[in-house]
Structure formats: structure tokens, C-alpha cells
N, C-alpha and C positions, 0 to 999 in steps of 0.2 A: 541498459542498466549497469554499465561497466563501472561507473564512478561509485566508490565506496561511501561517499558522503551524499548520496542522492536523498532528496527530501523524505521519501517514504521510509527509507532506512532510519533516518534520524527520528522520524515520527514514531516508529515502532519502539525505539529506545526510550522516547519520552513517555509512551503510553503502553508499556509492556503488559501490565495487568489488564487493561481494557482490551487489547488485541487478544490476549489469551482467553479471557472470559467470552468474547465474541466468537472466536473460531472454534473453541472447544465446547461452547454452549454449556458451560458449567460454572459453578461458583468457585472463584479462585482466591486463595489466601495470600500467596506470594509468588513472585517470578524472579529468577536469578539467571545469570549467565556464567559460563566457566571459560573465561578468556584464556587462550593459549593452548587448550587441550586439543583442539581440532587441527592446529597447525604443528603439533609436535611430531607428527608422523613424517617419514621421508617424503611422502607425496601428500601435501596438505589438501584438506577438503575445502573447496571454495564455495561455501554456502553463504546465503544472505544473512539469515538470522537463525540461531538455535537457542531456544529458551527452555529453562527447566522450571516447570510449573508445579506448585503444591496446591492441590485441590482441597475443597472444604472437607472432604471425607478423609483427608490425610494422605492420599496417594500422590506420588510424584510421577509426572508424565513429561515427556519431551515434546516441545512444539517446534517443528522445523518449518520455516517460512522462506519462500522464494518469490521474488517480484520480477515480472517480465513485461517489457514493453515490446513494440514492434521492432523488427529488424534483426532478431537473433538468428545466427546461422546454425546453431546447435539445437536439435529438437529437445524441447523441455522434457518429454517422457523419458528419453535416454539419460538426460541429466539427473532426473529424479530417481531413476533406477540406480545410478551410481551413488548418489547421495544417500539413498535409503540403505544400500548395502554397507557403505562405509560407516554410517552412523550406527547401524546394528552391530557391526564389529567392535566399534568403540564403546558403545553403551548397551551392552547385551541384555541387561536386566531392567531397562527402563522402557515402558510402553511409549510408542511414538505416534504422534499425529502430524502429518505433513500437509501443507497447503501451499498452493500457488495463487498469487494475486496478479491477474493480468491487467495491464493498463493500456489505454489508447488504442483499443480495437484488436489487441493481440489475443491469442488463445481461442479463436473461433471454433476450432475442431478438436480441442482437447477436452475429453470427457473425464480425465482423471482415472480411468479404468483401463489398464493395459496388460497384455499377455504376450509372451513369446512362445512359439510352438516348437515341438521337437520334430524329428524327421518323419514321424508318423502323423503329424498334424495335430498332436495332442498338446494341451497346455503344459508348458515346461516351467516357465517362470511367470508369476503374476504379481503385480504391484498396483497400488492405488493411492490417490491423494485427493484432497479437497481442492476444487477449482472454484475460484471466485473471479468473475470478470467484472472488475469495478466499473468499467464503462457501460455495462448493462444493468448494474445495480441501481435501483430507484433511490434517489437521495432521501426520499421520505422514510425509507427503511432504516437508514442510519440515524435520522432524527428520532425515530421511535425507540431506538436502543437506549436512549437517555444516558449516553456515555460521551460527555462533552469532548474529550480528547480525540475521539474517533471522527469528529465532525471536520477535522482538518482534511479528511479524505473527500469531502463533498465535491470539490472541483474535479475529481476523477470519475464521478458517478453521473448517472443520467438525471438531469435536472429539468423537469417539465415546466415549472414556473419559477425561474430564478429570482424574480422580483419578490416572491414570497419566501422561498426556501432559504436563500442566502441570508437575509436578515434574521430569520429564525435560527439558523445554524450558528451565526455569529453571536446572537444573544445567549444561546445555550452554552456556547464555548466560553464566553466572557464571564457569565454568571457562575459557571461550574469550575473555573480555574482561577488562579491568582499568581501574582508575582512573575518571576522569571519564566515559570512554566507557561503562563498565559501568553507572554510575549513570544516565546519560541513556537508555541502552537499556532499563533496567529501568523507568524512568519511562514511556517510550513503550509498553513491554509492557503496563503497567497501563492506560494511556489507551486503547489499542487493543482492550481486552477489552470487547466489546459486552455480554456477560453479566455482570451485577454480582456474581453468586455466584462466577464464575470469577475475576474481578478480586479479590474479597475473599480467595479461597483463595490466589491468587498473593501478595498482600500478607502473608498469614499465613506462607507458606512462606519468603518473603524475610526476614522478621523472625526466624522460628524457626530456620531452618537456616543462614542466612548472616549473621545479626546486622547486617544493613544497615539503618540508621535511615532513616526517611522525612524528607527535607530539606524546608525551606519551599517550594523550587521544585517538588518532587514533589507536595506537597499542593496547591499552587495549580494546577498543570497537571492533576492528577488530577480535581479538582473541576470545572475548566473543561471537560475532556474528557468527563466524565460528563454534564454539563449539555447539551453539544452532542449527545452520543449519545442522550439521552432525547428531545431535540427532533426529531432525525432519525427516531427510532423512532416517535414519535407521528405525524409527517408521513407516514411510510410506511404505518402502520396505517390512517390515514384514507384514503389513496389506494387501498389494497388491500382495505379492509374486513376487516382481520385484526388480531390482537394485535400490538402494537409489537414490532419486531425487538429482541432482546436481553432478553426477559422472563426473570427468574431461573428456574433449573431447579427449585429447591425451597429451603426455608429451611435455610441453613447445612448442607447435606448433607455438606460436606467436613470438618466438624469431627472426624469419626471418623478422619481421617488422622493417623498418628503416625509 
């Protein structure tokens, strides 16, 4: 997740309110960012996303998001401890909720609950954060949220019946968005499909059912995203001794859809 323009980061920017409402499980009025503040210190905080959320009851909370795929050399719990400490020093009076979204099989052993002990074996420092393993999340759970922008994540989730789920997700996304936002969300939808067959089926449906042409930007980002996905899949496969994540289900099985 080294690239700052990774599709999931762009998606959060496109759907800040939806992500905030989902992860905080609360009614959200507005979401803002404060560009530049985190990098003003001599040692910048290299976080993925920090959002300032105004809730329906008038309270302001900070939502800190991290995204992690396979292959990271630095343990996420220690990264989160550093981020939590630095954010607390920078924004001392704002309640904070932190969440890590794991992609592509990562985060198997992370519970989000961590403690360091002192010399007597007693708890010394404790910290926690929300853990969401997108690759274990049932795609139907995202559909049930009724938040069309979040459906661009479907390709990162566990899809039991893609021939049913993918058309439903695309229909909800297309009907619930419009204009440039719709185009950008559809682009991220395709880029975040780790399975090439599912991505191909989605492209087929977008063209056939909605008559939405593929723009030069969509083509460029799609090819870039697939190259990154193949590289991550190969790295994970080598690490785990398994087939790369995102191997196609079978040859064009979706062509029977009409």
C-alpha cells in the first residue's frame, strides 16, 4: 500500500461521509480534512487517512484509517501505536476512532487489541483499533448498508454468488450516484476487483446495461491497478506458498449472463 494514489485511498476521498457513517456506526452530518497539519511537524505522520467527522448530535470526532495489504515488513500494531500517540499529541481534545482495513488475505492474526507489559509483567501501555478484513467480509453485508459509494469495495470482499451480487452492486451504485462521481466510483470498482474474471464481468455489465463508455482515465487506472494487484498477488503467493490471491475463477464463466 505504498502508493499514495491507491484506489482504496481515492475511494475514501470520494465517499468520506459513507465511510465515516459505516465505521463509526453513527449518523454523520459532515466530514472534513485538515491538509498540511500532520506534516508540519519535524517528523511527519505518515498516515493513510485522517478525517474530522461531525456527528448528528453535534460532537466532533477524528476517524483515522489505515489500509494494509500483504507484504508489509513493519507490524501494523506498532505502526498504530505510533500513529495513535502522535495523533493524540496533535489533537488532544478530539475523541479518536482508529480502524485498519486489511486487503488480500492480510491481518489474519490482528485482533486490534494490544498491550505492552512492564518488568513485572503488568499492563503498561494498551491500545486498540477496529479491524476489518475486507477479504472476509460478506459482500451481501455491504449491499445491505444501502450506501452505493461503498459498493466499489465489493471486489475486495468475499463474494459467494458473483453472478448475482455483482449486477446488484452495480445497479445500486449506478442508481444511487450520478455524473463524475459515478464514473469515478465505477473506475475504482473495477480497480478494486482482485479477481480478473469478476472485473471483466463488471465491465461487461457496465457497457451492456448502462451504456457507460470506458474513458481514457478508466483505461489507464484499470491497467495500473491490475498491474499492482498482480504484483501484490505474486508477493503474497511467494510468502504463503500458495496460489496468488485473485486467481480467476474460470474462463469467462459469466458470459452466460443475459
